[in-house]
C-alpha positions, 0 to 999 in steps of 0.5 A: 500500500502506498504511503499517504504522505508519498501519494500527496507529494507525488500525485503526478508520478503516481498517475504516470505509474497508473498509465504505465500499468495501462490503468483506464484513464477514469480510474486515475480519479481514485488518486484525487479522491484519496487526497480529497478524503484526506483533506476532509479527514483533517478538517473533521479531526480539527473540528472534533478536537475543538469540540472535545476541548470545549466539552472538557472546558465546559465540564470543568466550569459547570462544577465551579458554577454550581458551587458559586450558586450560579445555577442557571449558567451551570445548567446552560453550560450543561445543555451545551455539553449535551449538544457538543456530545451529539455534535462530536458523535456525528463528527466521529461517525463521519470521520470513521467513514471517511477513514474507512473509504480512504483506506479501501481506496488505498488498497485499490491502488497498485505500487508505483512502477520503477522508472525502468519498467516499460509501458505495456498492456500484456506479457507481449510487451515485456522486455528481454533483459538477458537473452540465452545468447547461444543456440537453443537445444534441438531434439530429434523428430521423435521427441515428446512433450513431458505429458507423453514422457510421463506415461512412458516413464511413469513419472506423474499422472494427471488423470489420477490427480483428476480422479482424486481431487480434480483437474490440475492436481498431478500425482507424482510417482516412482522416479518422478516423485524422487526427482521432485524431492531431489529438486526441493532438497537441491534448491533449499540447500543452495539457498541455505549456502547463500545465507538464507534461513530455512523456514517451514511455514503454515500452508493456510493463512488468515485474512490479515496475513493475506492482506499484509502482502497484497494478496487481498483484495487483489488476488482473492479470486485466485486463492482457495478459501476455507469459508468455515475457518476464514482461512486461505490456502497459500499461493506462495510461501512469500505470504506466511514467510514475509508476515513473520515480520509483520508489526516488527521494528528492526535495527539497521544492524538486522539487515539483510534478513534472508529467509527461504522456505519450501511449500506446496502452492495453491492457485485456482488459475480460473479460466486457463484452457488450451494446449499451452496449459497441458501437463505441468504447464499450469496446475493448481498445486505445485511445489516451490522454494521461495527466497525472501529478503528484507533490506535497507531501502538504500540497498534493495536494488543491489539485493534484487540483482543478487537474488537474480544471480542466485536464480540464474545460478540454479538454472545454470547448474541444472543446465537449462537454457533460460532468459530473463524478462523485465515485466512491462507495466501491464504485466507487473504484479499489483504489489511490485515496483520492478519484476524480472521473470525467468523463463526456461526453454522447453525443447519439445514444446519449442517455447519458453516456460516461466519458472521464476519471478524476482521482485522488489516491492520497495515499501508497498508491502512493508507499509501494510505489514507495519514493518519498520526499522530505526533510523536514529530517533525515527522509524522508516519503512523497510523494503521487501523482496522475494523470488521463486528459487524455483517453481518445480512443475515447469522445471520438471517439464523442461528437465525431462523434455530437454534431457530425453534420449533413446536410452532414457532421461538423463539427470543433470550432474548437480542433481545426481547426488540428490536423486541417487540415479543418473538416468530414468529408464522407461517403465 
């Protein structure tokens, strides 16, 4: 959530950011409405403070007037105190409603994009930040996509998942399950080596937690909701992990805070159909290792580069061709100031698959989280960042497609220690 003081001081920059994000022109009026509400809030607060001061002053005078025998004046002031109470109650109610409307409108405003974010309407306008730079792998004509390889090698079963739960819930089995477990261990170990503290968080969160990191109200329709308990299944480990520091005041010496965690992720992904979402390309439940950093504002963009290098290193160790995209305004997440997506090349499908997003949220999340640090005698909002390191479903898809041979699926050297085998042979 944008800070109100920032919004008031940067009206034109905020509106420019909305244009970069391709927000409809009529929705830019929300900025003016927030400021108008803030002006009204200040007026009401001043009026209320004055009324309460008068009430207190009159209340003190009433006793003295009664004691001195000035009963008529005392009764007149008592009547005035009664009137002030009614006026104050009315002003308090309007003040409460004004604050509530202002807060709801602030929740509707996305983060201001970083100056480097290109304007655009959709993923087609994203900018290639770093290309692969060499020839992409080419497979034999008999090469198969991962959903066909899954049947040949008995790696995972989408139909069985549909039977047990519903469409988009894969069942991994045999060496497919072991490959999944190996990737989880590999990614976690690499994160711990890089200085991240491992966290095993809950898989369900309450409304306050989801709101604090920006999933509510923006992504409400994408999350699985447990109505009876008013809980949400997490769409990413970022949500519970970042909330560890909700309502916390840090010292400058605490930076950087580096956290990592593996969780299943649950996303409804409503309205997704077609060949591009076959197999593991888009599922409702998948495993992911998340990296989260809480950083001093002066260092957060250096940290963003560091996190990107970490993700790139993982893909290089897995021997997967990848490229990095800088997301345009229209494809940028609601809470993000700047996001880079990593895509791996699927040789069998001959297309790029997104496997990671690395983002700097600046103070947008920390303002909701009330996550601050001491800067001398004052407190300031920290910056929060997160990245996928990595999301497994599409990594598995690319690994088994790109490494298929006539003899079986070859396991990258970096994973062989974790899998306990270097080749997956046909079932």
